[in-house]
C-alpha positions as CSV (number, residue, x, y, z in Angstrom):
1,M,0.0,0.2,0.1
2,K,1.4,3.5,-0.9
3,S,1.2,5.9,1.8
4,I,2.5,9.5,2.1
5,I,1.6,12.5,4.8
6,G,0.7,15.8,3.4
7,K,-0.5,19.4,4.1
8,K,-3.2,20.9,2.6
9,I,-2.2,24.2,0.8
10,G,-5.6,25.3,-0.7
11,M,-7.8,24.8,-3.4
12,T,-8.1,25.9,-7.1
13,S,-9.5,24.7,-10.5
14,V,-7.7,23.4,-13.6
15,F,-8.9,22.8,-17.4
16,D,-8.0,19.6,-19.1
17,A,-7.2,18.8,-22.9
18,T,-10.7,19.1,-23.8
19,G,-11.3,22.3,-21.9
20,K,-13.5,20.7,-18.9
21,Q,-12.9,22.8,-15.4
22,T,-12.1,20.5,-12.5
23,A,-12.0,21.7,-8.8
24,V,-8.8,20.4,-7.3
25,T,-7.1,20.5,-4.2
26,I,-3.2,21.5,-3.6
27,I,-1.7,19.1,-1.3
28,E,2.1,19.5,-0.4
29,A,2.9,15.6,0.0
30,G,6.1,14.6,1.6
31,P,9.2,14.2,1.5
32,C,8.6,11.5,4.8
33,V,11.2,9.7,6.5
34,V,11.2,6.3,7.8
35,T,11.7,6.6,11.2
36,Q,11.1,3.1,12.3
37,K,10.1,-0.3,11.2
38,K,7.9,-2.3,13.6
39,T,7.8,-6.0,13.1
40,V,5.4,-9.0,14.4
41,E,8.3,-10.6,16.1
42,I,9.4,-7.5,18.1
43,D,6.1,-5.1,18.3
44,G,3.5,-7.8,17.5
45,Y,2.6,-6.4,14.0
46,N,4.1,-5.1,10.9
47,A,4.0,-1.4,10.4
48,L,6.3,1.6,8.9
49,Q,6.4,4.7,11.0
50,I,6.9,7.8,8.8
51,A,7.5,11.7,9.6
52,F,6.8,14.9,7.9
53,G,7.5,18.3,8.5
54,D,10.6,19.7,10.1
55,K,10.4,20.8,13.8
56,N,13.0,22.9,15.8
57,E,14.8,20.9,17.9
58,K,14.6,23.2,20.6
59,H,11.0,22.5,21.0
60,S,11.6,18.4,20.9
61,I,12.1,16.4,23.9
62,K,15.1,14.4,24.5
63,A,13.3,11.2,23.7
64,E,11.9,12.5,20.4
65,V,15.5,13.6,19.4
66,N,17.0,10.3,20.0
67,H,14.4,8.5,18.2
68,F,14.6,10.4,15.3
69,A,18.9,10.3,15.4
70,K,18.2,6.5,14.8
71,A,17.0,7.4,11.3
72,Q,19.7,10.1,11.2
73,T,17.0,12.6,10.5
74,S,16.1,15.9,12.4
75,P,12.7,16.1,14.5
76,K,9.5,16.0,12.7
77,K,6.1,17.4,13.5
78,V,3.8,14.5,12.5
79,V,4.4,10.9,12.8
80,K,2.1,8.3,11.6
81,E,2.2,4.4,11.0
82,I,1.4,2.5,7.9
83,R,0.4,-1.0,8.9
84,D,1.2,-3.6,6.1
85,S,2.9,-6.9,5.5
86,E,6.1,-6.0,3.6
87,F,8.1,-2.9,3.1
88,K,10.9,-2.1,0.7
89,Q,11.8,1.2,2.1
90,A,14.8,0.8,4.9
91,L,15.2,3.0,7.9
92,G,15.8,6.8,7.2
93,E,14.9,6.4,3.7
94,T,12.8,9.4,2.3
95,I,9.5,8.6,0.5
96,T,8.5,11.2,-2.1
97,V,5.7,12.1,-3.9
98,D,6.9,10.1,-6.6
99,I,5.5,6.9,-5.5
100,F,2.1,8.1,-7.2
101,A,1.2,8.7,-11.0
102,E,-1.2,11.2,-12.4
103,G,-4.6,9.6,-13.1
104,E,-4.2,7.2,-10.0
105,T,-7.0,6.6,-8.0
106,V,-6.4,7.1,-4.1
107,E,-8.3,7.7,-1.0
108,V,-7.3,10.6,1.5
109,V,-7.9,10.6,5.2
110,G,-8.0,14.0,7.0
111,T,-9.5,16.2,9.9
112,T,-12.2,18.6,9.2
113,K,-12.1,22.2,10.4
114,G,-13.2,22.5,14.2
115,K,-16.3,24.7,14.4
116,G,-16.7,24.4,18.6
117,F,-19.9,24.3,20.1
118,Q,-22.9,25.0,17.4
119,G,-26.6,25.0,18.0
120,V,-29.2,22.9,15.9
121,V,-29.5,25.1,13.0
122,K,-26.1,25.0,12.0
123,R,-24.9,21.4,13.3
124,H,-28.1,19.6,11.9
125,G,-29.9,22.2,9.6
126,F,-32.9,22.7,11.8
127,H,-35.2,25.4,10.5
128,G,-36.0,26.9,14.0
129,V,-39.2,27.0,15.3
130,G,-42.2,28.6,13.2
131,G,-43.1,31.8,12.1
132,Q,-42.6,35.2,14.5
133,S,-46.0,35.7,15.4
134,H,-48.3,35.2,18.3
135,G,-46.1,37.0,20.7
136,Q,-43.4,34.3,20.2
137,H,-39.7,35.5,20.9
138,D,-36.4,34.0,21.5
139,R,-37.3,30.8,19.6
140,S,-36.3,31.3,16.2
141,R,-33.2,29.0,16.2
142,A,-34.0,26.7,19.1
143,P,-34.8,22.7,18.6
144,G,-38.1,22.4,19.5
145,S,-39.5,19.7,21.6
146,I,-37.4,16.9,22.6
147,G,-39.4,14.3,23.6
148,N,-42.7,13.4,25.6
149,S,-43.5,14.2,29.1
150,S,-45.0,11.7,31.2
151,D,-45.1,9.1,29.0
152,A,-41.3,8.5,28.0
153,S,-40.1,10.8,30.8
154,R,-36.6,11.0,29.3
155,V,-34.9,12.2,26.2
156,F,-34.2,9.2,23.8
157,K,-30.6,8.5,22.7
158,G,-29.4,10.0,19.6
159,M,-31.7,13.1,19.7
160,R,-29.9,15.8,17.6
161,M,-29.0,18.5,19.9
162,G,-26.2,21.6,19.9
163,G,-22.7,20.3,20.7
164,R,-19.5,20.4,19.3
165,M,-19.0,20.3,15.7
166,G,-16.3,19.5,13.3
167,Q,-12.7,18.5,14.2
168,D,-13.7,14.6,12.7
169,R,-11.6,12.3,11.0
170,V,-12.9,11.8,7.3
171,K,-11.8,9.6,4.5
172,M,-12.5,10.3,0.9
173,K,-12.4,7.5,-1.6
174,G,-12.0,7.4,-5.1
175,L,-10.1,10.6,-5.7
176,K,-8.0,11.1,-8.9
177,V,-4.3,12.6,-8.8
178,V,-4.6,15.3,-11.5
179,K,-1.1,16.8,-11.3
180,I,2.2,16.1,-9.7
């Protein structure tokens, strides 16, 4: 399995040979350094640990500095593990974006923007309570009723309410590499 760590730079659009416009995301992918190889004998599973993005040694703890020194590299900001059965990369080897080809289908995993605590209108798309008439006030963005009174005497699990929104791990499958 080919994997690399990257950082989203922004979005733009490109035109192909037929003149069709396509929205694309610009990603700074790699170079990533192999910092550790995990094996079934030692760790109980096979994995490759890769790191991306330089970090100032002043802001790294001693254990971190020594861990990266084994791979003959400076401390990195992001460290991830890729589980797989066999790897061809050696410790300290650099993985670049050249492992991918234009037109190749990939899946991308990332974290959505955190929005903080949001109400039901923004978080779940509620429309608020009815029209602003009959003496109604302060209810335009409220959730409305959240359950029965005496029969259930509780709020059922899964009731959509206000709460923290965003900051979720999302996987997009079937994306095409437009340009490298």
